[in-house]
C-alpha positions in Angstrom: 45.8 23.8 -23.8 43.5 26.1 -22.9 41.3 24.2 -25.5 41.8 21.1 -24.0 41.1 22.3 -20.7 37.7 23.6 -21.9 37.1 20.1 -23.7 37.4 18.3 -20.5 35.9 20.8 -18.3 32.5 20.0 -21.3 33.2 16.4 -20.5 33.3 16.2 -16.6 30.1 18.7 -16.8 28.2 15.7 -19.3 29.6 13.1 -17.1 28.0 14.3 -13.6 24.8 15.3 -16.0 24.4 11.8 -17.1 25.0 10.4 -13.9 22.9 12.7 -11.8 20.2 11.6 -14.0 20.7 8.3 -14.1 20.7 8.5 -10.1 17.5 10.0 -10.1 15.9 7.4 -12.7 16.9 5.1 -9.9 15.4 6.4 -7.1 12.0 4.5 -5.2 9.0 6.3 -6.2 7.7 7.4 -2.8 4.6 9.1 -3.4 1.3 7.2 -5.9 -0.8 10.3 -5.1 -2.2 10.3 -9.1 -5.5 11.9 -7.6 -3.9 14.9 -5.8 -5.4 13.8 -2.6 -4.8 12.0 1.0 -7.6 9.7 0.9 -7.1 5.9 1.2 -10.2 4.3 1.7 -9.9 1.2 3.9 -11.1 -1.8 2.8 -12.6 -0.1 0.1 -15.2 2.8 0.2 -17.7 0.3 2.3 -19.3 2.2 4.8 -21.7 4.5 3.3 -23.6 1.8 0.8 -23.5 -0.9 3.5 -21.2 -2.9 1.3 -19.3 -5.8 2.5 -15.7 -4.5 3.5 -12.9 -6.1 1.2 -15.2 -6.7 -1.8 -15.0 -5.6 -5.5 -18.2 -3.1 -5.3 -16.1 -1.8 -2.3 -13.2 -1.0 -4.3 -15.6 -0.2 -7.6 -16.8 2.4 -4.9 -13.7 3.9 -3.7 -12.2 4.2 -7.3 -15.8 5.9 -8.1 -15.0 8.4 -5.4 -11.5 8.7 -6.6 -9.6 8.3 -3.5 -6.1 8.0 -4.0 -5.9 4.6 -2.5 -8.2 1.6 -1.7 -6.5 -0.5 0.7 -7.2 -4.9 1.0 -6.0 -7.7 2.7 -4.4 -10.9 1.3 -4.4 -14.4 2.5 -3.4 -17.5 1.0 -5.1 -20.5 1.3 -4.3 -24.7 2.0 -4.2 -24.9 -2.3 -1.9 -21.6 -2.4 -4.7 -19.7 -3.7 -4.5 -16.1 -2.9 -7.6 -14.2 -1.1 -8.9 -11.4 -0.5 -10.3 -11.1 3.5 -9.7 -9.1 6.8 -10.1 -11.9 8.9 -7.8 -15.5 9.2 -10.9 -17.0 8.9 -14.2 -16.4 6.3 -17.7 -18.1 7.7 -15.5 -19.5 10.3 -13.1 -21.3 8.4 -9.7 -20.9 8.7 -8.4 -19.5 5.1 -4.6 -21.1 5.7 -6.7 -24.6 6.3 -9.0 -24.7 3.7 -9.1 -24.7 0.1 -10.7 -22.1 -2.4 -13.6 -24.1 -3.2 -14.5 -25.2 0.3 -14.3 -20.7 1.1 -15.8 -19.9 -1.9 -19.1 -21.8 -1.0 -19.9 -19.1 1.2 -20.6 -16.0 -0.7 -20.4 -11.9 1.3 -23.5 -10.8 2.1 -23.9 -8.5 -1.5 -23.7 -12.3 -3.3 -20.3 -11.8 -4.5 -18.3 -14.7 -4.4 -14.9 -14.4 -1.8 -12.5 -12.4 -4.4 -9.4 -14.1 -5.2 -6.2 -11.4 -5.7 -6.4 -11.9 -9.2 -10.3 -10.9 -9.6 -9.4 -8.0 -7.7 -6.7 -6.6 -9.2 -8.2 -7.1 -12.7 -11.5 -5.3 -11.3 -9.1 -2.8 -9.8 -7.7 -1.9 -13.3 -10.3 -1.1 -15.0 -12.3 2.0 -15.9 -9.7 3.5 -12.4 -8.1 6.4 -13.5 -5.6 6.8 -10.7 -7.0 5.1 -7.4 -4.2 3.4 -6.1 -4.6 -0.5 -5.0 -2.9 -0.8 -1.5 -2.4 -4.6 -0.7 -2.0 -5.6 2.7 -0.2 -9.2 2.9 -1.2 -10.6 5.6 1.3 -12.4 8.3 0.6 -16.8 8.2 1.4 -19.1 10.8 3.0 -21.2 9.1 6.4 -19.8 9.1 8.7 -17.5 7.4 9.5 -19.6 4.1 5.7 -19.7 3.8 5.4 -16.2 4.7 8.3 -15.8 1.6 6.2 -17.4 -0.9 3.0 -15.3 -0.5 5.2 -12.8 -1.1 6.7 -14.0 -4.1 3.3 -15.5 -5.6 1.7 -11.9 -4.9 4.5 -10.0 -6.7 4.6 -12.5 -9.5 0.7 -12.0 -10.2 1.3 -7.8 -9.7 4.2 -8.1 -12.2 2.0 -10.5 -14.9 -0.8 -8.2 -15.0 1.6 -4.9 -15.6 0.2 -3.7 -12.3 4.0 -2.9 -10.3 2.8 0.8 -11.0 -0.6 0.8 -9.9 0.0 -1.0 -6.4 1.4 -0.3 -3.1 2.2 -3.2 -0.2 1.8 -2.7 3.4 2.4 -5.3 6.2 2.6 -5.8 9.8 5.0 -8.7 9.2 8.6 -7.0 8.7 9.8 -9.9 7.3 7.3 -10.0 4.4 8.1 -6.2 3.1 12.3 -7.1 3.7 11.4 -10.3 1.3 9.8 -8.2 -1.2 12.2 -5.2 -1.2 14.4 -8.0 -2.2 12.5 -9.0 -5.1 12.4 -5.1 -6.2 13.8 -2.3 -4.3 11.7 -0.2 -6.4 8.4 -1.0 -4.9 6.3 1.0 -2.4 6.3 -0.5 1.2 4.8 0.7 4.5 5.0 -0.8 7.6 2.2 -1.2 10.3 3.3 -2.2 13.3 4.6 1.2 15.0 7.7 -0.5 16.6 10.6 1.3 14.8 11.7 4.8 14.3 11.6 6.6 11.0 15.5 6.0 10.7 14.9 1.8 11.3 12.7 1.8 8.4 14.7 4.1 6.2 17.9 1.5 6.9 15.6 -1.5 5.6 14.6 0.2 2.6 11.0 0.3 3.2 9.4 3.4 1.7 7.4 4.7 4.7 5.0 4.4 8.3 1.6 3.4 7.6 0.7 3.2 12.1 -2.0 3.1 14.0 -2.7 6.9 15.0 -2.3 6.5 18.4 1.5 5.8 17.8 2.1 9.0 16.5 0.1 10.8 19.2 2.9 9.0 21.3 5.5 9.8 19.3 4.8 13.4 17.3 8.8 13.6 16.6 8.2 10.7 14.2 6.3 12.7 11.7 9.0 15.3 11.6 11.6 12.3 11.2 9.8 10.6 8.4 9.8 14.3 6.7 13.6 14.5 7.1 14.2 11.4 5.6 11.5 11.7 2.8 9.7 8.8 3.8 6.1 8.0 2.9 3.7 8.9 5.9 0.1 7.0 6.5 -2.1 6.7 9.4 -4.8 4.2 10.2 -7.4 4.0 10.6 -9.0 7.5 11.0 -12.6 8.3 11.4 -13.6 11.1 13.4 -13.3 14.8 12.1 -11.0 16.0 15.2 -8.5 13.1 14.0 -8.4 13.7 10.6 -8.0 17.0 10.8 -5.2 16.5 12.9 -3.4 14.4 10.6 -4.6 16.5 7.8 -2.9 19.4 9.0 0.5 17.0 9.9 0.7 17.3 6.5 0.2 13.3 6.1 0.8 12.0 2.3 -2.4 9.9 2.9 -4.8 9.1 5.6 -6.2 5.6 5.9 -10.3 6.2 6.6 -13.3 3.6 7.1 -14.7 7.4 6.4 -13.5 8.3 2.5 -16.5 10.3 2.2 -16.2 13.0 4.9 -12.4 12.9 4.7 -12.6 14.1 1.0 -15.3 16.6 1.9 -12.9 18.0 4.5 -10.2 18.6 2.1 -12.9 20.2 -0.5 -13.8 23.1 2.0 
């Protein structure tokens, strides 16, 4: 009987160990900090070298600086091409209402063609030791079905290029993030709009908050709440030294900035 109890005890301990390991494997990764810094270059590292925002050149400069992340914006054209541009217009042409061929006639200021998402992702995985590609899914004016299609097509391309572990997703459109989580519960997502408390974000299985710095100044309690809930803390777009220092001292996981060189210098002081 004593020997039986010993076997039973070992069996139970083994099962608990296996379950713990399985649960650990299922946990969503919450930190992509491969370069061990907090710097996310907003639309790439463009400012110091006067590069076009969201250009492949600005992405490569962010990678050269060893930024932890480089953020960029994705829209879909009328012919379902995914392109990189911040504004909903490119050279006064509404992206959603024009084909890629219409848009590509107008190069960026450095001579680059308007990049597609595929081109941008391929550039982002080349000679890149650990800069995460932060994809902002831009809202669409063409309804929820179109938004879900943009999410699906974007995710499918990321997966096709085997870059699931090299990207994260942000958006002002909550439904787009929810649709993304439905496709892959392990995808890293951050909400931008600043209208939800951390517990509401957690309930939606979104990985974290990426709010404007003014939102966190108004709700400093959200910082502590987010940490307790083990949510990612990111903040945009922080450019002056005082604000950078504030969010650095507050223990944010990431700071999105147009001044990656300045923030990097503050980290290494």
